[in-house]
Each structure stands twice: as C-alpha cells, then as structure tokens.
N, C-alpha and C positions, 0 to 999 in steps of 0.2 A: 075276091076271096083270099083270105090270109090263112095259111096253114101254120099251126103252132105244134111243135113237138116239145114235150117236156120230159124231164127225167129227174130221178133222185138217186143218191149214192151214199153208202156208208162204208168207210174204210177206217179200220183201227178205231172204231167207236166214234169217229168224226163224220158228221153228215154234211152233204152239200146238195144243192138243187140247182137246176138250170132249165132254160128253155130257149128256143129259137123260133123266130117268125120268118116265113118265106112267102113270096108272092106266088101268083098262079103259075109262073114259069119255073118255080123252084129256087129263084134267086133269094139269097139271104137279105133280110131287111134289118133285123135287130136280134141280138142275143144277149143273154144275161145269165150270170151264175153267182152263187153266194154260198158261203159256209153257213151251216144251220146248227152248229153246236153239236149236241148229242141228241139223236132222235132215231127212231126205227125207220126202216126203208119205206113202209107204207105212209108214215107221217111225212117223210121227206118228199115222196112222190106227190102226195096230195098238196103239200105246201107249194111245190113247184108249179102245179096246175093252177092253184089259187093265185099265185104271184103273176103267172103269165096272163091270166084273165084280167087282173088289175092293170097290168101294163097295156094290154090291148084296149081296155076301156079308156085309159089315159091318152092313148094315141088316137082315139076316135075311130078305131076299126069297127065295122058293123057286121061283117060276114066272115065267120070263122069255121075252120075245120080243125079240130083238136085231136092229136094223136099222142098216145102214151103207151108204154109197155107194161103198166101196172093194171092187170085185169081187175084186181080188187078195187082200185080207185075208179076206173072207167065204169065197171058194173054198178058201183055204189052211186055214182053221179047220174047214170042212166036209169036208176031205180030198179035194176035187175036183181040186186041183192041189197040187204040192209048193211050199212057200214058198221064195222066194229065200233064200240063206244068211244075209243080213243080218236076215231076219225070223224065222228058225227058233226062236230062244230065246223071243222074245215070243209066237209062235204056240204053243209048248209051254206057256208060262205060261197063256195063254188056255184051252187045252184042259184043263189041270190045274184051273184055277178053275172051269171049266164043270162039273166033276164034283161041285161043291158044291151044285148046285141040283137040285130034284126034276124040273123040266122046263125045258129051254132050247132055243131054236131060233135059228139065225143066218140072216138073210135079206138078200140084196142088194136095195137100192132105188136108183133113180136120184136124182141130186142134187136134182131138183125136189121129191122126196118127203122129202128130208132137210134141208130148209132151216131147220127149227127148231134142229137140232143145229149147223148152220152158224152161225146167229146166236149161239148160246152160245159156240162155238169162236172166233169172231171176237173176242169179248171177252177171250179168253186172251192176245191180243197186247198188251193194255193193262196187264197185271199181271205182276209178277215172281214172285209166289207163287200157288199154287192158290187159287181163290176158289170159294165155295159159295153157292148160293141155295136157299132153301126158303121157302114162303109168299109172299114178295115177289120178283119177278124184274125184271131191268132192262127198260127200255122196249123195246129192240130185240127182246128175247126174247118179251115179252108180245105185241108186235105180230105177230111170226111165229106164235105160238101161236094168236092170234085169227084170223089169215088162214088158218091150217091148219084150224081148226075150222069156219070159214065155207065154205072152199073144198073141204073133204073130202080134203085131200092135194094135192100139187102135180101138175100135168099137165106133160108134156114141153114145154119151151119157155116155160113160164110163170115169171115172176119177180115179186117184190114190190118 
C-alpha cells in the first residue's frame, strides 16, 4: 500500500502543487512539486491530485491510499458532491486515472495531518519546472517527515 498526500498553494497570485508518496511504514519514496502559474486553490489542489495519480500509474503502483486537505476536491472525487464547473474536467481526469489501480481510496484530512505535503508544495513556489525527489529530500521536507513520524500525525491546532 502506498500513501499519497497532495496539496496546492497560492501565494501572491502564484500557484504551486505537490505530493509525496510513502510506504506502509511512512517512509518517503518520492516527492514532487511544481509551479502552476496563476490558478485558484481548488484548481491547484485538484491538479496536484491528478498529477500524483499519473505519477503513481507511471511507477506501477497498484494499491493507493490518497489523502488531501481539500474537502471540496475529495468530496467531488468520491461523488459526495458535484464539482464546480471549473473543476469538472480535472475531476473527470482523476476518476479516469483512478480506474488504473487495483485499490484506491480518497480521504479528507485536516491541514494539520497534511503538513508534509504542504512542505513539499511550498517548494514548488521556488522552481519554474517540476522537481522530483527520491532518496534525498530537502531539509524542510525531511524535518516535516521526522516531526510526523515522532508526533504520529498532526493534531488540530498544532504546527511545526
């Protein structure tokens, strides 16, 4: 089972997206971030999810647990709510990619439990092209992973 956490960010009208893959023990396998130009937070979040699934498919992963802090995106993917019209095509792409896996679940988590993906995504604001990390991760990401492993996930109101 591979766990994917994804996130999107908009700062000063500049958007970035990112995701991280971890194994069943919580060890990081792969992370990626990219600048997304100008986009809304929901578009950026949905794009991060779509990109993470495309990467998982390329890597041949079959059993996925996907977590994100965008309730709007998670509920739209799970069919709990209808996506806003600006998200419809991306949500369709996500649902189509989801059929590529043997098992996949989509779960909403609070921001405090998604801070490792946030650390990865924040780096996307620094690069013009998509960046990938495997084996060695930037200090900010490593610090977030360590905090997550020691703390057992974020509690509401807790920050690093």
